[in-house]
C-alpha atoms as an extended CHARMM CRD file, in Angstrom:
* protein
*
       165  EXT
         1         1  MET       CA             33.9140000000      -10.5240000000      -14.4800000000  PROA      1               0.0000000000
         2         2  ASN       CA             30.5570000000      -11.2860000000      -12.8820000000  PROA      2               0.0000000000
         3         3  GLU       CA             27.7930000000       -8.7210000000      -13.2290000000  PROA      3               0.0000000000
         4         4  VAL       CA             25.5680000000       -8.1970000000      -10.2050000000  PROA      4               0.0000000000
         5         5  ASP       CA             21.8630000000       -8.7110000000      -10.9380000000  PROA      5               0.0000000000
         6         6  ARG       CA             20.2390000000       -5.4600000000       -9.7290000000  PROA      6               0.0000000000
         7         7  SER       CA             16.6580000000       -6.7250000000      -10.1760000000  PROA      7               0.0000000000
         8         8  PRO       CA             14.1640000000       -6.0430000000       -7.3650000000  PROA      8               0.0000000000
         9         9  ALA       CA             14.3430000000       -8.3270000000       -4.3320000000  PROA      9               0.0000000000
        10        10  ARG       CA             11.8960000000      -11.2370000000       -4.5360000000  PROA      10              0.0000000000
        11        11  VAL       CA             10.4350000000      -11.2600000000       -1.0130000000  PROA      11              0.0000000000
        12        12  SER       CA              9.4970000000       -7.5840000000       -1.1200000000  PROA      12              0.0000000000
        13        13  GLN       CA              8.1500000000       -8.0440000000       -4.6530000000  PROA      13              0.0000000000
        14        14  LEU       CA              5.7900000000      -10.7160000000       -3.3810000000  PROA      14              0.0000000000
        15        15  LEU       CA              4.8120000000       -8.6590000000       -0.3340000000  PROA      15              0.0000000000
        16        16  ALA       CA              4.0140000000       -5.6260000000       -2.5320000000  PROA      16              0.0000000000
        17        17  ILE       CA              1.7440000000       -7.7320000000       -4.7280000000  PROA      17              0.0000000000
        18        18  ILE       CA              0.0240000000       -9.2820000000       -1.6910000000  PROA      18              0.0000000000
        19        19  ALA       CA             -0.5640000000       -5.8510000000       -0.1090000000  PROA      19              0.0000000000
        20        20  GLY       CA             -1.8670000000       -4.5560000000       -3.4400000000  PROA      20              0.0000000000
        21        21  SER       CA             -4.2440000000       -7.5210000000       -3.5940000000  PROA      21              0.0000000000
        22        22  VAL       CA             -5.6000000000       -6.6460000000       -0.1470000000  PROA      22              0.0000000000
        23        23  ALA       CA             -6.1690000000       -3.0560000000       -1.2750000000  PROA      23              0.0000000000
        24        24  LEU       CA             -7.9030000000       -4.3540000000       -4.3950000000  PROA      24              0.0000000000
        25        25  GLY       CA            -10.1010000000       -6.5450000000       -2.2060000000  PROA      25              0.0000000000
        26        26  ALA       CA            -11.1700000000       -3.5150000000       -0.1900000000  PROA      26              0.0000000000
        27        27  SER       CA            -11.9590000000       -1.6410000000       -3.4090000000  PROA      27              0.0000000000
        28        28  ALA       CA            -13.7780000000       -4.5590000000       -5.0050000000  PROA      28              0.0000000000
        29        29  PHE       CA            -16.3000000000       -4.7870000000       -2.1650000000  PROA      29              0.0000000000
        30        30  VAL       CA            -17.7790000000       -1.4680000000       -3.2340000000  PROA      30              0.0000000000
        31        31  GLY       CA            -17.6510000000       -2.3640000000       -6.9280000000  PROA      31              0.0000000000
        32        32  GLY       CA            -17.7390000000       -0.0050000000       -9.8860000000  PROA      32              0.0000000000
        33        33  VAL       CA            -15.0250000000        2.5890000000      -10.2730000000  PROA      33              0.0000000000
        34        34  GLY       CA            -13.3040000000        1.5040000000       -7.0640000000  PROA      34              0.0000000000
        35        35  ALA       CA            -12.8660000000       -2.0590000000       -8.2870000000  PROA      35              0.0000000000
        36        36  LEU       CA            -11.6570000000       -0.9110000000      -11.6970000000  PROA      36              0.0000000000
        37        37  ALA       CA             -9.1150000000        1.5200000000      -10.1970000000  PROA      37              0.0000000000
        38        38  GLY       CA             -7.9700000000       -1.1600000000       -7.7530000000  PROA      38              0.0000000000
        39        39  LEU       CA             -7.5210000000       -3.7410000000      -10.5040000000  PROA      39              0.0000000000
        40        40  LEU       CA             -5.5830000000       -1.2970000000      -12.6500000000  PROA      40              0.0000000000
        41        41  GLY       CA             -3.4990000000       -0.2510000000       -9.6300000000  PROA      41              0.0000000000
        42        42  LEU       CA             -2.6020000000       -3.8220000000       -8.7220000000  PROA      42              0.0000000000
        43        43  ALA       CA             -1.5610000000       -4.5680000000      -12.3080000000  PROA      43              0.0000000000
        44        44  VAL       CA              0.6580000000       -1.4710000000      -12.4680000000  PROA      44              0.0000000000
        45        45  VAL       CA              2.2150000000       -2.1490000000       -9.0210000000  PROA      45              0.0000000000
        46        46  ALA       CA              2.9500000000       -5.7530000000      -10.0340000000  PROA      46              0.0000000000
        47        47  LEU       CA              4.4880000000       -4.6390000000      -13.3070000000  PROA      47              0.0000000000
        48        48  GLY       CA              6.4790000000       -1.9470000000      -11.5030000000  PROA      48              0.0000000000
        49        49  VAL       CA              8.0010000000       -4.3150000000       -8.9460000000  PROA      49              0.0000000000
        50        50  VAL       CA              8.8120000000       -6.9210000000      -11.5830000000  PROA      50              0.0000000000
        51        51  ARG       CA             10.5000000000       -4.3910000000      -13.8590000000  PROA      51              0.0000000000
        52        52  GLY       CA             12.0420000000       -2.3060000000      -11.0890000000  PROA      52              0.0000000000
        53        53  SER       CA             10.1120000000        0.8350000000      -11.9900000000  PROA      53              0.0000000000
        54        54  ARG       CA              9.6200000000        3.2750000000       -9.1330000000  PROA      54              0.0000000000
        55        55  ARG       CA              7.2030000000        5.2430000000      -11.2890000000  PROA      55              0.0000000000
        56        56  GLY       CA              5.1450000000        2.0910000000      -11.8880000000  PROA      56              0.0000000000
        57        57  VAL       CA              4.9920000000        1.3270000000       -8.1710000000  PROA      57              0.0000000000
        58        58  THR       CA              3.9910000000        4.9120000000       -7.3530000000  PROA      58              0.0000000000
        59        59  VAL       CA              1.3840000000        5.2410000000      -10.1060000000  PROA      59              0.0000000000
        60        60  GLY       CA             -0.0550000000        1.8240000000       -9.2930000000  PROA      60              0.0000000000
        61        61  SER       CA             -0.2540000000        2.6600000000       -5.6040000000  PROA      61              0.0000000000
        62        62  PHE       CA             -1.9980000000        5.9300000000       -6.4330000000  PROA      62              0.0000000000
        63        63  ALA       CA             -4.5640000000        4.0120000000       -8.5000000000  PROA      63              0.0000000000
        64        64  LEU       CA             -5.0740000000        1.6050000000       -5.5870000000  PROA      64              0.0000000000
        65        65  LEU       CA             -5.6370000000        4.5830000000       -3.2830000000  PROA      65              0.0000000000
        66        66  CYS       CA             -8.1340000000        6.0540000000       -5.7520000000  PROA      66              0.0000000000
        67        67  GLY       CA            -10.0030000000        2.7550000000       -5.6590000000  PROA      67              0.0000000000
        68        68  VAL       CA            -10.1750000000        2.8590000000       -1.8780000000  PROA      68              0.0000000000
        69        69  LEU       CA            -11.2310000000        6.5150000000       -1.8890000000  PROA      69              0.0000000000
        70        70  ALA       CA            -13.9560000000        5.7150000000       -4.4240000000  PROA      70              0.0000000000
        71        71  GLY       CA            -15.3350000000        3.3910000000       -1.7710000000  PROA      71              0.0000000000
        72        72  GLY       CA            -15.4400000000        6.3280000000        0.6190000000  PROA      72              0.0000000000
        73        73  LEU       CA            -17.4890000000        8.2910000000       -1.8670000000  PROA      73              0.0000000000
        74        74  VAL       CA            -20.1260000000        5.5410000000       -2.0110000000  PROA      74              0.0000000000
        75        75  SER       CA            -20.2660000000        5.2940000000        1.7840000000  PROA      75              0.0000000000
        76        76  ALA       CA            -18.2790000000        2.1010000000        2.2750000000  PROA      76              0.0000000000
        77        77  PRO       CA            -17.6720000000        1.3960000000        5.9630000000  PROA      77              0.0000000000
        78        78  ALA       CA            -14.5080000000        2.7360000000        7.5620000000  PROA      78              0.0000000000
        79        79  GLU       CA            -13.7200000000       -0.8290000000        8.6710000000  PROA      79              0.0000000000
        80        80  LEU       CA            -13.1510000000       -1.5720000000        4.9940000000  PROA      80              0.0000000000
        81        81  LEU       CA            -11.5810000000        1.7020000000        3.8970000000  PROA      81              0.0000000000
        82        82  ILE       CA             -8.8840000000        1.9850000000        6.5480000000  PROA      82              0.0000000000
        83        83  PRO       CA             -7.3690000000       -1.4780000000        5.9420000000  PROA      83              0.0000000000
        84        84  GLY       CA             -7.5510000000       -0.7430000000        2.2160000000  PROA      84              0.0000000000
        85        85  ALA       CA             -5.6220000000        2.5000000000        2.6890000000  PROA      85              0.0000000000
        86        86  MET       CA             -3.0920000000        0.7350000000        4.9280000000  PROA      86              0.0000000000
        87        87  ALA       CA             -2.5820000000       -2.0020000000        2.3210000000  PROA      87              0.0000000000
        88        88  THR       CA             -2.1400000000        0.6220000000       -0.3850000000  PROA      88              0.0000000000
        89        89  VAL       CA              0.6410000000        2.3740000000        1.4890000000  PROA      89              0.0000000000
        90        90  LEU       CA              2.2500000000       -0.9670000000        2.3200000000  PROA      90              0.0000000000
        91        91  ALA       CA              2.1460000000       -2.0080000000       -1.3580000000  PROA      91              0.0000000000
        92        92  TRP       CA              3.9960000000        1.1860000000       -2.2170000000  PROA      92              0.0000000000
        93        93  ASP       CA              6.4900000000        0.7670000000        0.6480000000  PROA      93              0.0000000000
        94        94  PHE       CA              7.2110000000       -2.8970000000       -0.1280000000  PROA      94              0.0000000000
        95        95  GLY       CA              7.6020000000       -2.1070000000       -3.8300000000  PROA      95              0.0000000000
        96        96  GLU       CA             10.0840000000        0.6560000000       -3.0780000000  PROA      96              0.0000000000
        97        97  GLN       CA             11.9220000000       -1.6750000000       -0.6980000000  PROA      97              0.0000000000
        98        98  ALA       CA             12.1610000000       -4.3660000000       -3.3810000000  PROA      98              0.0000000000
        99        99  ILE       CA             13.7140000000       -1.9070000000       -5.8110000000  PROA      99              0.0000000000
       100       100  ASN       CA             16.0790000000       -0.3890000000       -3.2020000000  PROA      100             0.0000000000
       101       101  VAL       CA             17.3810000000       -3.7390000000       -1.9880000000  PROA      101             0.0000000000
       102       102  GLY       CA             17.8750000000       -4.9710000000       -5.5420000000  PROA      102             0.0000000000
       103       103  GLU       CA             19.7870000000       -1.8420000000       -6.5420000000  PROA      103             0.0000000000
       104       104  GLN       CA             21.9700000000       -1.7330000000       -3.4440000000  PROA      104             0.0000000000
       105       105  LEU       CA             22.6730000000       -5.3960000000       -2.6890000000  PROA      105             0.0000000000
       106       106  GLY       CA             21.6820000000       -7.3160000000       -5.7910000000  PROA      106             0.0000000000
       107       107  ARG       CA             19.1720000000      -10.1000000000       -6.1890000000  PROA      107             0.0000000000
       108       108  LYS       CA             21.5540000000      -12.9250000000       -5.2670000000  PROA      108             0.0000000000
       109       109  ALA       CA             22.3620000000      -11.4900000000       -1.8170000000  PROA      109             0.0000000000
       110       110  ASP       CA             20.6420000000      -13.1400000000        1.1320000000  PROA      110             0.0000000000
       111       111  THR       CA             18.2120000000      -10.3470000000        2.0100000000  PROA      111             0.0000000000
       112       112  GLN       CA             15.2050000000      -12.3080000000        3.2180000000  PROA      112             0.0000000000
       113       113  ARG       CA             15.7250000000      -11.4100000000        6.8700000000  PROA      113             0.0000000000
       114       114  LEU       CA             16.2580000000       -7.7310000000        6.0300000000  PROA      114             0.0000000000
       115       115  GLU       CA             13.1300000000       -7.6230000000        3.8760000000  PROA      115             0.0000000000
       116       116  LEU       CA             10.9540000000       -9.4010000000        6.4320000000  PROA      116             0.0000000000
       117       117  THR       CA             12.1920000000       -7.1360000000        9.2350000000  PROA      117             0.0000000000
       118       118  HSD       CA             11.3840000000       -4.0750000000        7.1490000000  PROA      118             0.0000000000
       119       119  ALA       CA              7.9690000000       -5.5040000000        6.2740000000  PROA      119             0.0000000000
       120       120  ALA       CA              7.1910000000       -6.2430000000        9.9220000000  PROA      120             0.0000000000
       121       121  ALA       CA              8.1920000000       -2.7350000000       11.0250000000  PROA      121             0.0000000000
       122       122  SER       CA              6.1930000000       -1.1130000000        8.2240000000  PROA      122             0.0000000000
       123       123  THR       CA              3.1750000000       -3.2370000000        9.0590000000  PROA      123             0.0000000000
       124       124  VAL       CA              3.3600000000       -2.2270000000       12.7240000000  PROA      124             0.0000000000
       125       125  VAL       CA              3.4770000000        1.4320000000       11.6900000000  PROA      125             0.0000000000
       126       126  ALA       CA              0.5560000000        0.9160000000        9.2790000000  PROA      126             0.0000000000
       127       127  VAL       CA             -1.5800000000       -0.8470000000       11.8760000000  PROA      127             0.0000000000
       128       128  SER       CA             -0.7810000000        1.8330000000       14.4430000000  PROA      128             0.0000000000
       129       129  ALA       CA             -1.6550000000        4.6570000000       12.0570000000  PROA      129             0.0000000000
       130       130  GLY       CA             -4.7730000000        2.8070000000       10.9610000000  PROA      130             0.0000000000
       131       131  GLY       CA             -5.7930000000        2.3670000000       14.5820000000  PROA      131             0.0000000000
       132       132  VAL       CA             -5.3260000000        6.0800000000       15.2080000000  PROA      132             0.0000000000
       133       133  GLY       CA             -7.3330000000        6.8590000000       12.0660000000  PROA      133             0.0000000000
       134       134  TYR       CA            -10.1140000000        4.5240000000       13.1430000000  PROA      134             0.0000000000
       135       135  GLY       CA            -10.1310000000        6.0340000000       16.6220000000  PROA      135             0.0000000000
       136       136  MET       CA            -10.4300000000        9.4930000000       15.1180000000  PROA      136             0.0000000000
       137       137  TYR       CA            -13.2730000000        8.2390000000       12.9590000000  PROA      137             0.0000000000
       138       138  LEU       CA            -15.1120000000        6.7900000000       15.9600000000  PROA      138             0.0000000000
       139       139  LEU       CA            -14.6580000000        9.9500000000       18.0260000000  PROA      139             0.0000000000
       140       140  GLY       CA            -15.5950000000       12.3600000000       15.2920000000  PROA      140             0.0000000000
       141       141  SER       CA            -18.0340000000       10.3480000000       13.2330000000  PROA      141             0.0000000000
       142       142  GLY       CA            -21.6260000000       11.2530000000       13.9790000000  PROA      142             0.0000000000
       143       143  GLY       CA            -22.8050000000        9.2300000000       10.9920000000  PROA      143             0.0000000000
       144       144  GLN       CA            -21.4280000000       11.5410000000        8.3120000000  PROA      144             0.0000000000
       145       145  PRO       CA            -19.8310000000        9.5840000000        5.4260000000  PROA      145             0.0000000000
       146       146  MET       CA            -17.7220000000       12.5830000000        4.3600000000  PROA      146             0.0000000000
       147       147  THR       CA            -16.2030000000       12.6750000000        7.8450000000  PROA      147             0.0000000000
       148       148  ALA       CA            -14.9850000000        9.1110000000        7.3620000000  PROA      148             0.0000000000
       149       149  LEU       CA            -13.2770000000       10.1200000000        4.1310000000  PROA      149             0.0000000000
       150       150  VAL       CA            -11.5590000000       13.1060000000        5.7280000000  PROA      150             0.0000000000
       151       151  PHE       CA            -10.2590000000       11.0230000000        8.6380000000  PROA      151             0.0000000000
       152       152  LEU       CA             -9.1620000000        8.3060000000        6.2230000000  PROA      152             0.0000000000
       153       153  LEU       CA             -7.1140000000       10.8570000000        4.3120000000  PROA      153             0.0000000000
       154       154  ILE       CA             -5.5710000000       12.1710000000        7.5310000000  PROA      154             0.0000000000
       155       155  ALA       CA             -4.6420000000        8.6260000000        8.5540000000  PROA      155             0.0000000000
       156       156  ALA       CA             -3.1530000000        7.9280000000        5.1020000000  PROA      156             0.0000000000
       157       157  LEU       CA             -1.0410000000       11.1030000000        5.2910000000  PROA      157             0.0000000000
       158       158  ALA       CA              0.1420000000       10.2350000000        8.7960000000  PROA      158             0.0000000000
       159       159  LEU       CA              1.0330000000        6.7270000000        7.6780000000  PROA      159             0.0000000000
       160       160  THR       CA              2.9260000000        7.9430000000        4.6310000000  PROA      160             0.0000000000
       161       161  SER       CA              4.8450000000       10.4750000000        6.7290000000  PROA      161             0.0000000000
       162       162  ALA       CA              5.7360000000        7.8220000000        9.2920000000  PROA      162             0.0000000000
       163       163  LEU       CA              7.0050000000        5.4230000000        6.6310000000  PROA      163             0.0000000000
       164       164  ARG       CA              9.1800000000        8.0840000000        5.0130000000  PROA      164             0.0000000000
       165       165  ALA       CA             10.8900000000        8.9600000000        8.3230000000  PROA      165             0.0000000000
């Protein structure tokens, strides 16, 4: 009797780690607490997708988001924060997808096309939400750094809601 390997799917694992690396890059530009939170977040996301831990993926993604938000507190430009927030949500989404596909279909199933289609759709949603968030920032900015943070949070919430639907 052959046991099905229910480990997370490899393509989505790799995509989650790449997206987490992009979020870390956005955090690292501002240095300090943001870089530390981003580094910790990437490590926990990577560990979560390798081990198949939803909690690890979620906690790691939250740490990545904290790193990006720390950049907002030190007045990092929105052009850096919004892609960082988008990458954070994508890291979480791709990590969840890796675990879901592994649990439902098994690692040996040919899921590359499914995973890439999901990743493309999620990326389109993320870019669209990020564009809306950036547009809101441009329209409502007025040079206030706290305004950028508020609009970034609104964009992140909209993106998360869209990905859950």
